[in-house]
C-alpha positions in Angstrom: -96.0 -244.5 -46.0 -94.7 -246.3 -49.0 -91.2 -247.5 -48.3 -90.7 -249.6 -51.4 -90.2 -247.6 -54.6 -91.5 -250.6 -56.6 -95.0 -250.1 -55.4 -95.1 -246.3 -55.1 -96.3 -245.5 -58.5 -100.1 -245.3 -58.7 -100.5 -248.5 -56.6 -99.4 -250.6 -59.5 -97.5 -253.9 -59.0 -93.7 -254.3 -59.1 -92.3 -253.9 -62.6 -95.6 -252.4 -64.0 -95.2 -248.7 -63.5 -94.0 -246.7 -66.5 -94.5 -249.5 -69.1 -96.5 -248.6 -72.3 -100.1 -249.6 -71.9 -100.1 -251.6 -75.2 -97.5 -253.8 -73.7 -99.9 -255.1 -71.1 -103.3 -255.4 -72.7 -102.7 -259.0 -73.6 -105.2 -261.8 -73.1 -103.9 -264.7 -71.1 -104.2 -267.2 -74.0 -102.0 -265.2 -76.3 -99.3 -263.6 -74.2 -96.6 -264.3 -76.8 -98.3 -262.0 -79.4 -98.3 -258.3 -79.0 -101.7 -256.7 -79.1 -103.0 -253.2 -79.3 -104.7 -251.5 -76.4 -108.4 -252.1 -76.2 -109.1 -249.0 -74.1 -112.1 -249.0 -71.7 -113.6 -252.1 -73.2 -111.6 -254.2 -70.7 -112.8 -253.6 -67.2 -110.2 -252.1 -64.9 -110.5 -255.0 -62.4 -109.6 -257.5 -65.2 -106.8 -255.2 -66.2 -105.3 -255.2 -62.8 -105.7 -258.9 -62.5 -103.8 -259.4 -65.7 -101.1 -257.0 -64.5 -100.6 -258.9 -61.3 -100.7 -262.2 -63.1 -97.9 -261.1 -65.5 -95.8 -259.2 -63.0 -96.6 -260.5 -59.5 -93.2 -262.3 -59.4 -90.3 -260.1 -60.5 -87.2 -261.8 -61.9 -85.3 -263.5 -59.2 -81.5 -263.8 -58.9 -80.4 -266.8 -56.9 -77.0 -267.2 -55.4 -75.7 -270.5 -56.8 -72.0 -270.1 -56.1 -71.7 -273.1 -53.8 -74.1 -275.4 -55.7 -72.2 -274.5 -58.9 -69.0 -275.9 -57.3 -67.2 -272.6 -57.1 -65.0 -272.6 -54.0 -62.7 -269.7 -54.8 -62.1 -267.1 -52.0 -60.3 -263.9 -52.7 -57.2 -263.3 -50.6 -56.5 -259.6 -50.2 -53.2 -260.3 -48.3 -53.4 -257.5 -45.8 -51.0 -257.5 -42.8 -52.9 -255.4 -40.4 -54.4 -252.3 -42.0 -55.1 -252.7 -45.7 -53.1 -250.7 -48.2 -54.7 -249.1 -51.3 -53.4 -252.1 -53.3 -55.1 -254.6 -51.1 -58.5 -252.9 -51.3 -58.4 -252.5 -55.1 -59.2 -256.0 -56.4 -60.4 -258.3 -57.6 -61.8 -258.4 -61.1 -63.4 -261.3 -63.0 -63.7 -262.1 -66.7 -65.8 -264.4 -68.7 -65.1 -266.3 -72.0 -65.7 -269.7 -73.6 -62.0 -270.7 -73.5 -62.5 -274.3 -74.8 -65.1 -273.6 -77.5 -67.8 -275.8 -76.1 -70.5 -273.1 -76.2 -70.6 -272.4 -72.4 -69.0 -269.4 -70.8 -66.2 -270.1 -68.3 -65.0 -267.8 -65.5 -61.6 -266.5 -64.5 -61.1 -265.1 -61.0 -58.1 -262.9 -60.1 -56.5 -263.3 -56.7 -54.1 -261.4 -54.4 -50.8 -262.6 -53.0 -48.8 -262.6 -49.8 -46.5 -259.6 -50.0 -45.2 -260.0 -46.4 -43.2 -263.3 -46.7 -45.6 -265.2 -44.4 -45.5 -268.3 -46.5 -49.1 -268.1 -47.7 -49.6 -269.5 -51.1 -52.5 -268.4 -53.3 -53.4 -268.4 -57.0 -56.0 -267.2 -59.5 -58.7 -269.6 -60.6 -60.1 -270.7 -64.0 -63.4 -272.5 -63.7 -64.7 -274.5 -66.6 -68.4 -274.5 -67.2 -69.6 -278.1 -67.3 -72.9 -277.2 -69.0 -75.0 -278.7 -66.3 -75.1 -275.8 -63.8 -71.7 -276.7 -62.3 -68.1 -275.6 -62.8 -64.8 -277.3 -62.4 -61.5 -275.7 -61.3 -59.0 -276.4 -64.1 -56.4 -273.8 -63.2 -53.5 -276.2 -62.7 -54.2 -278.2 -65.8 -54.7 -275.0 -67.9 -51.6 -273.4 -66.4 -53.1 -270.0 -65.6 -52.4 -269.4 -61.9 -51.0 -265.9 -62.3 -47.5 -265.1 -60.9 -48.0 -261.8 -58.9 -50.6 -259.9 -57.0 -53.6 -259.9 -59.4 -56.1 -257.1 -60.1 -58.0 -257.5 -63.3 -58.3 -259.6 -66.5 -59.6 -259.5 -70.1 -60.0 -262.1 -72.9 -59.2 -261.6 -76.5 -58.1 -263.7 -79.5 -55.1 -261.6 -80.4 -53.8 -264.1 -83.0 -57.1 -264.9 -84.6 -56.8 -268.7 -84.1 -60.3 -269.2 -82.8 -59.4 -269.5 -79.1 -59.5 -266.5 -76.7 -56.3 -265.6 -74.9 -56.1 -264.2 -71.4 -54.4 -261.0 -70.2 -54.1 -260.5 -66.4 -53.2 -257.1 -64.9 -51.0 -257.4 -61.8 -49.0 -255.4 -59.3 -45.6 -255.7 -61.0 -45.5 -257.2 -64.5 -48.7 -258.2 -66.2 -49.1 -261.6 -67.8 -50.4 -262.7 -71.2 -51.5 -266.4 -71.5 -51.8 -267.7 -75.0 -54.6 -270.3 -75.5 -53.1 -273.4 -77.0 -56.6 -274.7 -78.1 -56.3 -277.9 -76.1 -57.3 -276.7 -72.7 -53.9 -275.4 -71.8 -52.2 -272.0 -72.0 -48.6 -270.7 -72.4 -47.2 -267.6 -70.8 -46.0 -265.5 -73.7 -45.6 -262.1 -71.9 -42.0 -261.6 -72.7 -42.3 -262.8 -76.3 -45.3 -260.5 -76.9 -43.7 -257.6 -75.0 -46.9 -256.6 -73.1 -45.7 -256.7 -69.5 -47.1 -253.2 -69.0 -44.2 -251.7 -67.1 -42.8 -249.8 -70.1 -42.9 -246.4 -68.3 -42.1 -247.8 -64.8 -45.8 -248.4 -63.9 -46.2 -251.3 -61.5 -49.9 -250.9 -60.4 -52.0 -252.0 -63.4 -55.7 -251.9 -63.4 -58.3 -251.9 -66.2 -57.4 -253.2 -69.6 -59.1 -254.0 -72.9 -58.4 -255.5 -76.3 -59.6 -253.5 -79.2 -58.7 -253.1 -82.9 -58.1 -249.3 -82.9 -56.7 -249.2 -86.5 -59.1 -251.7 -87.9 -56.4 -253.9 -89.4 -58.0 -257.1 -88.3 -55.7 -257.7 -85.3 -56.6 -256.9 -81.7 -54.5 -254.3 -80.0 -54.2 -253.8 -76.2 -54.8 -250.9 -73.9 -53.4 -251.2 -70.3 -54.3 -248.7 -67.6 -51.9 -247.4 -64.9 -53.0 -246.5 -61.4 -51.3 -245.0 -58.3 -47.6 -244.7 -58.1 -47.5 -247.1 -55.1 -44.3 -248.8 -54.5 -42.8 -251.1 -51.8 -41.5 -248.1 -49.9 -44.5 -245.8 -50.4 -46.7 -244.6 -47.5 -48.8 -247.5 -46.3 -51.6 -245.9 -44.3 -53.4 -242.6 -43.7 -56.1 -241.5 -41.3 -59.8 -240.7 -41.7 -62.2 -239.0 -39.3 -61.0 -238.9 -35.7 -57.5 -240.3 -36.4 -58.7 -243.7 -37.5 -55.9 -245.5 -39.5 -56.9 -246.8 -42.9 -55.5 -247.0 -46.4 -54.7 -243.9 -48.4 -56.4 -242.2 -51.3 -54.6 -242.7 -54.7 -54.0 -238.9 -54.9 -51.5 -239.3 -52.1 -49.2 -241.2 -54.5 -49.9 -239.5 -57.8 -50.7 -241.3 -61.1 -48.8 -243.3 -63.7 -48.9 -243.7 -67.4 -51.1 -246.0 -69.4 -49.8 -248.1 -72.3 -51.2 -248.8 -75.8 -49.8 -251.8 -77.6 -50.2 -252.3 -81.3 -50.5 -255.9 -82.5 -47.8 -256.6 -85.1 -49.5 -259.8 -86.3 -46.5 -262.0 -85.5 -47.2 -262.7 -81.9 -45.6 -259.5 -80.7 -46.8 -256.0 -79.8 -45.3 -252.5 -80.1 -45.7 -249.7 -77.5 -47.3 -246.9 -79.5 -48.6 -244.9 -76.5 -46.8 -241.7 -77.4 -47.2 -242.1 -81.2 -50.9 -242.5 -80.7 -51.0 -239.4 -78.6 -52.6 -240.9 -75.5 -49.6 -240.8 -73.2 -50.9 -239.5 -69.8 -48.1 -239.6 -67.2 -50.4 -238.7 -64.3 -53.3 -241.1 -65.0 -55.2 -242.9 -62.2 -56.9 -245.4 -64.5 -59.4 -247.8 -63.0 -61.6 -248.9 -65.9 -61.5 -248.5 -69.6 -64.1 -249.1 -72.3 -63.6 -249.1 -76.1 -66.7 -248.0 -78.1 -67.7 -246.0 -81.1 -69.7 -243.2 -79.4 -70.0 -240.9 -82.4 -71.0 -243.7 -84.9 -68.1 -243.0 -87.3 -67.2 -246.7 -87.4 -64.0 -246.3 -85.3 -63.5 -247.4 -81.7 -62.8 -244.6 -79.2 -61.4 -245.1 -75.7 -63.2 -244.1 -72.5 -61.0 -244.1 -69.3 -62.3 -243.7 -65.8 -59.8 -242.1 -63.4 -59.9 -242.1 -59.6 -59.9 -238.5 -58.3 -59.0 -236.7 -61.5 -60.9 -235.9 -64.7 -62.0 -238.8 -66.9 -60.4 -239.2 -70.4 -62.1 -239.7 -73.7 -59.8 -240.4 -76.6 -61.4 -239.8 -79.9 -60.1 -242.0 -82.7 -58.7 -239.9 -85.6 -58.7 -242.8 -88.0 -55.0 -242.5 -88.7 -53.5 -244.3 -85.7 -53.8 -241.3 -83.3 -56.3 -240.1 -80.8 -57.4 -236.7 -79.5 -58.4 -236.3 -75.9 -61.9 -234.7 -75.9 -63.4 -235.5 -72.5 -63.9 -231.9 -71.5 -65.4 -230.7 -74.7 -67.6 -233.8 -74.8 -69.0 -233.1 -71.4 -68.0 -236.2 -69.5 -64.6 -235.4 -68.0 -66.3 -234.1 -64.8 -69.7 -234.4 -63.3 -72.4 -231.8 -64.1 -71.3 -230.0 -60.9 -67.7 -229.8 -62.1 -66.4 -232.4 -59.7 -63.9 -235.2 -60.4 -65.1 -238.7 -59.8 -63.7 -241.6 -57.9 -64.6 -243.4 -61.1 -64.5 -247.2 -60.9 -66.8 -248.5 -63.6 -67.3 -247.6 -67.2 -70.3 -249.0 -69.1 -71.5 -248.0 -72.5 -75.0 -248.9 -73.8 -77.9 -247.4 -75.6 -80.4 -247.3 -72.7 -83.0 -245.3 -74.6 -82.7 -247.1 -77.9 -82.0 -243.9 -80.0 -79.0 -245.4 -81.8 -76.2 -243.8 -79.8 -74.2 -245.3 -76.9 -74.8 -243.7 -73.6 -72.4 -243.7 -70.6 -72.5 -244.9 -67.0 -69.7 -244.3 -64.5 -69.8 -245.4 -60.8 -68.6 -243.1 -58.0 -67.8 -242.9 -54.3 -70.2 -243.1 -51.4 -72.1 -239.8 -50.9 -71.2 -238.7 -54.4 -73.8 -240.8 -56.3 -73.3 -242.5 -59.7 -73.6 -240.9 -63.1 -75.5 -241.5 -66.3 -74.7 -239.4 -69.4 -77.1 -239.3 -72.4 -75.3 -239.2 -75.8 -76.9 -236.4 -77.9 -75.6 -237.9 -81.2 -73.6 -234.7 -81.9 -70.5 -235.6 -79.9 -71.7 -234.4 -76.5 -72.8 -236.2 -73.3 -75.4 -234.6 -71.1 -75.4 -235.8 -67.5 -78.9 -237.0 -66.7 -78.3 -238.8 -63.5 -81.1 -237.0 -61.6 -83.6 -237.5 -64.4 -82.6 -241.1 -64.8 -83.4 -241.7 -61.1 -80.1 -243.0 -59.9 -78.7 -240.1 -57.9 -80.7 -240.7 -54.7 -80.5 -244.5 -54.5 -76.7 -244.6 -55.3 -75.8 -241.8 -52.9 -75.4 -244.1 -49.8 -73.4 -246.9 -51.5 -69.9 -247.0 -52.9 -70.2 -248.4 -56.4 -67.7 -250.5 -58.3 -68.3 -252.8 -61.3 -71.4 -253.6 -63.3 -73.2 -251.6 -65.9 -75.9 -251.9 -68.6 -77.6 -255.2 -69.4 -81.1 -256.4 -70.2 -82.0 -258.8 -67.3 -85.7 -259.2 -68.1 -85.5 -259.4 -71.9 -87.9 -256.5 -72.6 -85.5 -254.8 -75.0 -84.4 -252.0 -72.7 -81.1 -252.0 -70.9 -81.2 -252.1 -67.1 -78.4 -251.5 -64.6 -76.6 -253.7 -62.1 -74.0 -252.3 -59.8 -71.6 -254.0 -57.3 -71.2 -252.1 -54.1 -68.6 -252.1 -51.3 -66.5 -249.6 -49.4 -62.7 -249.3 -49.5 -62.1 -248.5 -45.8 -62.8 -251.5 -43.5 -62.5 -249.1 -40.6 -65.1 -246.6 -42.0 -67.8 -247.7 -39.5 -65.6 -246.4 -36.6 -66.0 -242.9 -38.1 -69.5 -243.1 -39.6 -71.6 -245.9 -38.1 -74.2 -245.4 -40.9 -71.6 -246.2 -43.6 -70.8 -249.9 -44.0 -67.7 -251.6 -45.5 -69.7 -254.5 -46.9 -72.8 -253.5 -48.9 -75.7 -254.9 -50.8 -75.4 -254.7 -54.6 -78.0 -252.7 -56.6 -80.3 -253.6 -59.5 -82.2 -251.0 -61.5 -85.0 -251.6 -64.1 -85.3 -249.4 -67.1 -88.9 -248.0 -67.3 -88.5 -247.3 -71.1 -89.0 -243.5 -70.5 -85.4 -242.6 -69.6 -85.6 -243.5 -66.0 -84.4 -246.4 -63.9 -86.3 -247.8 -60.9 -84.5 -249.7 -58.2 -85.7 -253.3 -57.8 -83.0 -254.6 -55.5 -85.2 -255.7 -52.6 -87.6 -257.7 -54.7 -85.0 -259.5 -56.9 -84.1 -262.5 -54.9 -81.6 -263.8 -52.4 -78.7 -262.8 -54.6 -79.2 -259.4 -53.1 -79.5 -260.4 -49.4 -75.8 -260.5 -48.3 -73.4 -257.6 -48.1 -69.9 -257.8 -49.5 -67.0 -255.6 -50.4 -67.9 -255.9 -54.0 -65.5 -255.0 -56.8 -65.6 -256.6 -60.3 -68.7 -257.8 -62.1 -69.5 -259.5 -65.5 -72.6 -260.6 -67.3 -73.1 -263.9 -69.2 -75.8 -266.4 -69.9 -74.0 -269.3 -68.2 -76.6 -272.0 -68.7 -77.7 -270.8 -72.2 -81.3 -270.5 -71.1 -81.8 -267.1 -72.7 -81.5 -265.0 -69.5 -78.4 -263.0 -68.5 -76.7 -264.1 -65.3 -74.2 -262.2 -63.2 -70.9 -263.0 -61.6 -69.5 -260.5 -59.0 -66.0 -260.6 -57.5 -65.6 -259.6 -53.8 -62.6 -258.4 -51.9 -61.6 -260.9 -49.2 -64.7 -263.1 -49.8 -66.1 -265.7 -52.1 -67.6 -264.4 -55.4 -71.3 -264.3 -56.2 -72.7 -266.3 -59.1 -76.3 -265.1 -59.5 -78.6 -267.2 -61.6 -81.4 -265.3 -63.5 -84.7 -267.2 -63.1 -86.3 -265.5 -66.1 -90.0 -266.2 -66.1 -91.1 -263.0 -67.9 -92.3 -264.8 -71.0 -90.2 -262.4 -73.1 -88.2 -263.6 -76.0 -84.5 -263.1 -76.7 -81.8 -263.5 -79.4 -78.1 -264.2 -78.9 -75.3 -263.7 -81.5 -71.7 -264.9 -81.6 -69.7 -262.9 -84.1 -66.8 -264.5 -86.0 -64.7 -262.1 -88.0 -62.8 -263.1 -91.1 -61.4 -259.9 -92.6 -62.1 -258.2 -89.2 -60.6 -259.5 -86.0 -62.0 -262.9 -85.2 -63.8 -261.8 -82.0 -65.6 -259.1 -83.9 -64.6 -256.5 -81.4 -65.8 -253.1 -82.7 -68.6 -254.7 -84.7 -72.0 -253.0 -84.3 -75.3 -255.0 -84.4 -78.6 -253.2 -84.9 -81.7 -255.3 -84.3 -85.3 -254.1 -85.1 -88.3 -255.8 -83.6 -91.8 -254.6 -82.8 -91.0 -251.0 -84.0 -88.0 -250.7 -81.6 -84.4 -250.7 -82.7 -81.6 -251.7 -80.4 -77.8 -251.7 -80.8 -75.0 -253.7 -79.3 -71.3 -253.2 -79.9 -68.9 -256.0 -79.3 -66.3 -254.8 -76.9 -63.9 -256.0 -74.2 -63.1 -254.5 -70.8 -65.5 -252.1 -69.2 -67.1 -252.7 -65.8 -64.3 -252.7 -63.2 -61.2 -254.8 -63.8 -63.5 -257.3 -65.6 -65.0 -258.4 -68.9 -68.4 -259.9 -69.8 -69.5 -262.4 -72.4 -68.6 -261.1 -75.9 -71.8 -262.6 -77.4 -74.4 -260.0 -78.1 -77.6 -260.6 -76.2 -80.9 -258.9 -77.1 -84.3 -259.0 -75.3 -87.2 -258.9 -77.7 -90.2 -258.4 -75.3 -93.2 -260.2 -76.7 -91.9 -260.3 -80.3 -91.3 -263.8 -81.5 -88.9 -262.7 -84.2 -86.6 -259.8 -85.2 -87.7 -258.0 -88.3 -84.0 -257.2 -89.2 -80.6 -257.9 -87.8 -77.9 -255.7 -89.3 -74.2 -256.1 -88.6 -71.5 -253.6 -89.5 -68.0 -254.9 -89.2 -64.7 -253.0 -88.5 -63.7 -253.9 -92.0 -66.6 -251.9 -93.3 -68.5 -255.0 -94.4 -72.3 -255.1 -93.8 -74.7 -257.9 -93.5 -78.5 -257.8 -93.1 -80.7 -260.7 -92.0 -84.6 -260.6 -92.1 -87.3 -262.4 -90.1 -84.9 -263.9 -87.6 -86.7 -266.4 -85.2 -86.3 -265.6 -81.5 -85.1 -267.7 -78.6 -82.1 -269.0 -80.5 -78.3 -268.8 -80.3 -76.9 -267.8 -83.7 -73.4 -267.4 -85.2 -72.8 -264.5 -87.6 -69.7 -265.1 -89.7 -68.4 -262.1 -91.6 -69.1 -262.5 -95.3 -71.6 -265.4 -95.0 -75.1 -264.8 -96.2 -76.8 -267.2 -93.8 -76.9 -267.3 -90.0 -75.2 -270.2 -88.3 -76.1 -272.0 -85.1 -73.9 -271.7 -82.0 -72.4 -274.9 -80.7 -73.9 -275.4 -77.2 -72.4 -278.5 -75.7 -69.6 -280.9 -76.2 
């Protein structure tokens, strides 16, 4: 019996099944140049030898957390049985806060809510550029001031330095980046505490320029109506005491803040027609799903239908989740939706959708038909069975092997530490999942062959993607409840090429959020949209990363900015980190180092 799905397809080696034949008929001396298939002229034994030579060693992810100098440990703060709050976090977010070309990491932490005298804080780790990080939280002044849940970065004042927004239990906090390694708490001045409608349990957030005026606005999700006097515990199974489902408490409103351009924001939730008083928001993603040039809002809710706010181009939105096909699963069920990720996994020019779900419910992939509708294709995509027996949180689409096709990484972990008392086959701490895109609309699980980064179970929550060492391979950082995080280094070794672009807006917002990049190489077109948020309570590197397979250059790179400006670059050499500044005719070079 074949127990490993990697080797169950026609006896071919890991990573081989499903790839186009022309991709593999490559003589050893010219692996960097794509060649056409030679048919039967190459003996089958030589063919298999080449296949094993090229793919005998799948990409390995190595846990480098300790060696990188990251000593952060999440504190959930439970006093006996965990509450729904204490099981919700944490998130993690990535940005180059000091402008040295290396992505830094911000970890969100819990707090002692029981007056036990336990002191904790969040943690900002500066990337030293040599494979290590340094905790600079105290110097930077970003410890957080309440029970933390998630975080996002965005340059809301267009000064060239990303600012930090942290969602918390209570009032949220906005840290303005002073450009000298320090931050200032400007929450009250900016007016973005998040509790405008009485909401105190804040979760997913994102910066976006919804009206395309060149200034980043802010969406903040509201979760369960869980207060200090709310019910603390419930029971599962045979009377086992555990935390409660969010539906026990009911939902709370989200908030949309419009950037006034003077350091302040205005609550426009009702004016924008997205006020939802019973929302159970966990994750939010801003992306242009219908290619009309305006960012729309996708909101994952826990236990009720998902929301999709279509941008009406006039400062208002229309909620269209039901008519677009993604409010519920194909079976008509509401999801315990934790993660939202948007990416064009089949390279047809439209952003598709991934949403994670509860254990025994499986995760979900929707294909964007290009006409405003999402078809759930989870079974066809191959993720239904392998995700059924895990509880999935953060992650989403990214290209880990640089072949030009988006893969899937998912952080797993249960929310009931006591679940094994009821169901011994269900574990609280779980192994994360990695799926490889086979280029034919299906994902193949490669978790067990992808390195020691997938060997230890955790109660995983947030996740973000970034090329931390600027070696051209996308790495992963995962945030775990009550445990240290995971920093997973991508070993690469595929021989595939890449391109990385940092966008700098001038008329558009400086981060380029909402900009669309279309890259064509080797007859395949890929798209990336610069967007914050997504995943679960987290945010990834805002640089756009493309795998090119064996192509040593991109034929064209086309950028469409929120302002409407368009730039096209031809014959772009691979394996480089470029800067694209809005309005400039030539590509710049990213600063990589101090």
